[in-house]
C-alpha positions in Angstrom: 115.3 91.1 44.7 118.9 91.5 45.7 120.5 90.7 49.0 122.6 93.3 50.8 125.2 92.8 53.5 124.3 95.1 56.4 127.1 94.2 58.8 130.2 92.0 58.8 132.9 91.0 61.3 135.6 88.4 61.2 138.3 87.3 63.6 141.3 85.1 63.2 142.4 83.9 66.6 145.3 82.1 64.9 145.9 81.4 61.3 148.1 78.3 61.8 148.2 74.9 63.3 149.9 75.0 66.8 149.2 78.7 67.1 147.3 78.0 70.4 147.0 75.3 73.0 143.5 75.4 74.5 142.5 72.2 76.4 139.0 71.1 75.7 137.1 70.7 79.0 134.5 68.0 79.8 130.9 69.0 79.5 129.2 71.1 80.8 132.2 73.3 81.2 132.7 74.5 77.6 135.4 77.1 76.7 134.9 80.0 74.3 137.4 80.0 71.5 136.2 82.8 69.2 133.7 85.7 69.2 132.4 88.3 66.8 129.8 91.1 67.1 127.4 92.5 64.4 124.6 94.9 64.3 121.2 93.6 63.0 118.9 96.2 61.4 115.2 96.5 62.2 114.2 95.5 58.6 113.0 92.0 57.8 113.7 89.5 56.5 117.4 89.2 57.5 119.8 86.4 58.5 123.1 86.3 60.2 125.4 83.8 58.5 128.1 82.4 60.8 131.2 80.5 59.7 134.0 79.1 61.8 137.0 76.8 61.2 138.7 75.2 64.2 141.8 73.0 64.3 141.6 70.2 66.9 144.0 67.5 68.1 142.7 64.3 69.8 145.2 63.6 72.6 143.8 60.4 74.3 140.9 58.1 73.7 137.9 58.0 71.3 134.8 60.0 71.7 132.9 63.2 70.8 133.4 67.0 71.0 130.5 69.4 71.0 130.7 72.9 69.3 128.1 75.5 70.3 127.4 78.9 68.9 125.8 81.4 71.3 123.9 84.6 70.3 124.6 86.7 73.4 124.0 84.0 76.1 121.6 81.8 74.2 122.6 78.6 72.3 121.4 78.9 68.7 123.5 76.1 67.1 125.4 73.0 68.1 127.3 70.2 66.3 129.1 67.1 67.3 132.4 65.9 66.1 133.8 62.4 66.6 137.5 62.2 67.4 140.1 59.5 68.1 143.7 60.0 69.3 145.1 56.8 67.7 144.7 56.7 64.0 143.5 60.2 62.9 144.2 62.7 65.6 144.1 66.0 63.7 140.8 67.6 62.6 139.9 70.9 61.0 136.1 71.1 60.8 134.3 74.1 59.3 130.9 75.0 60.8 128.2 77.1 59.2 125.1 78.3 61.0 122.2 80.6 59.9 120.5 82.7 62.6 117.1 83.6 60.9 115.6 87.0 61.8 117.4 87.6 65.0 116.3 90.6 67.1 117.3 94.1 66.1 120.4 95.5 67.7 124.0 94.6 68.5 124.6 90.9 69.1 127.7 88.9 70.1 128.2 85.5 68.7 130.6 83.1 70.6 131.9 79.7 69.5 132.6 77.2 72.3 133.9 73.7 72.5 133.6 70.9 75.1 134.2 67.1 75.3 131.2 64.9 75.7 133.2 61.8 76.6 134.8 61.2 79.9 138.4 60.1 79.6 138.9 61.7 76.1 141.3 64.6 76.0 141.6 67.0 73.1 143.3 70.3 72.4 142.3 73.2 70.2 145.5 73.9 68.3 144.4 76.2 65.4 143.8 77.5 63.0 140.7 79.3 64.5 138.6 81.7 62.4 135.1 83.0 62.8 132.9 85.4 60.8 129.4 86.8 60.8 127.5 88.4 58.0 124.2 90.1 58.4 122.3 89.7 55.1 119.1 91.7 54.4 116.8 90.8 51.5 115.8 94.1 49.9 
């Protein structure tokens, strides 16, 4: 059996470091930093493969940031990143998530970020990219 890409969308918010300056808010007030939309067919099985890369700078303190991926308004994935502003203050994590058999129709996927540690400040500085591929096993 072969796999077939049914739908694909990608966005590059900024391709470079220092292309944006987005302050990371303290939880629970996350900020959306990238979004894509794809159309999921009514055939099964299918998956939506999501990939994102985000450049972050730790400004003060040591603590954790939380990345979330939403399908429409529902959280489907989250990952934690430890940061520190003193020794290693620049980070470029890549996230990959798989949304297995999402409902048929058009869906928006949004990547957000928030700080889990009071007193820690961080800034999204880029690059920022995000892509979604709908893959159908035929």
